[in-house]
N, C-alpha and C positions, 0 to 999 in steps of 0.2 A: 106418227102422232105423236104430240107432246102431253105428257101425263100431267093432271092438274098439280099434283104436289111440286113437279120441278117447275111449272109455271108460276107458282106462289113464292116459291123460293128465288127464282130468276128476278120476279117483281121486287121482292125484299133486298135482293142485292142491289139491285138497279135504283132503288129509292135510297139506299145507303150512299152509292157513288153520286147520286144527285146531290146528295147533303153537301158533298164536298163543294160543289159549284155553287149552290144557294144559301149555304149556310142557313137552315131552317130546322128547328126542332122538330117541326110537325113533320118532315119528311122521316125523321127517325120514328115517329109514331107510326106512320104510315108502314114502315118497314116491319115493325114490331105486330103490326095487325096482319100484314102479309104473311109472316113467319107463323103465326098462330093459326091462320087459316091453312097455311102448307101442312102444319100438323095434324089438323083436323081433316085435312083431304087424304092424307096417310092412313086415317083411320075410317073415315066415312066418305066415301066416293060421290054423295049427292052433293052437287054443286049449289042448290039454294042454302043448303046449311053452311057451306062454306061461304057463300056470300054474305049470309047473316051474320057468320062469326067475325068476318072481316069488317062488317059495317058496325056490329055492337062494340068490337074492341077499339076501332077508331074513333067512335064517338066518346067511348070513355076517356080515351088518350086526349081529344080535343077539349073535353071538360076540364080533366086534369090539368092540362096545359093552359088553359083559360084562367083556372082560377090561380095557378102559379104566376103568370105574368100580371095579372090584376093586382094581387097582393103585395108584388114586388115594391111599387113607390108608395111611400107614405104622404100623408097631406103635406108635411113640410117640404119634401121632395117636388112635389107636383107645385106647389107655391112657388117654390124657388125657379122651376123651369118658366112659370109665368113671369115672374119678376123679371128674368132676361130679356123678356120680351118689350118690356119698358124701357123707353129712351131711344129705342132702335128706329131708324129711317125707313120709311116704305114709301112706294110710288102709287099714289093713287091716278088712276086712268080716266075716272068719270066720277061727277057726282050726280045724285038725284035725290032732291030734297034733304041735303044734309047727310045722305047715307051713301054708302059706297061698299065695295068688296075689294080687299087688297091681298097680295100673296106675301107670306111672311114665314120663314123656316120652313119652305116646302108646304105649307097649308094655306088654304084661301079662308080670310077672316072677315066676318062682317064688320064694318067700320062706320063711325058716324065723327062728325066734326064735333069739337068740344061747345061750339056755340051754334046751336041747331037754327037760331034766326039768321044766320049768316048767309045772305043770298048772292056774295059774289065769290063763291068757291069756284076754283079752276084746279083742273088736273094738274099734278106736280108732287113734289117731295114734301111729305109730312113726317112728324114723328110721333111714337106712342106716348101718349100721356098717361093713361091707365087703362085697366080692362075692367069692365062690368057685365056680368052675366055673359062671358065668353065673347064679347062685342070689343074691340078696340076703340078707344076714345083718342082722336088724333087732335093734333094742334100743330100751327106753324111754327 
């Protein structure tokens, strides 16, 4: 039978090795949480305590990682990324009362035509005129 500290340390090393495949800092956090749980397993053989420590350390790392990545981009950088969308060409597959959804840069955006009253909208290529409240405003 495998001892619990050995299990936690193997899980920790596995998370590090998976990090080389998926390139995710969260896997390093899971690895650290597994290592801490392994250390706790050496001292206290109670499984519930080990799981509690693993979950608490994982959540702490997740919150820290979230704060780290959220504060990484400034408002100017976010605006610059959105400005790169303006002027790009998108393909509209359907129109419903002047509204549609289009895919651009791997994301689905809500879109609408610049002139809402236009009734002869047809699927095809349009370009992004501007962005308002997360919606793409399109024109021919």
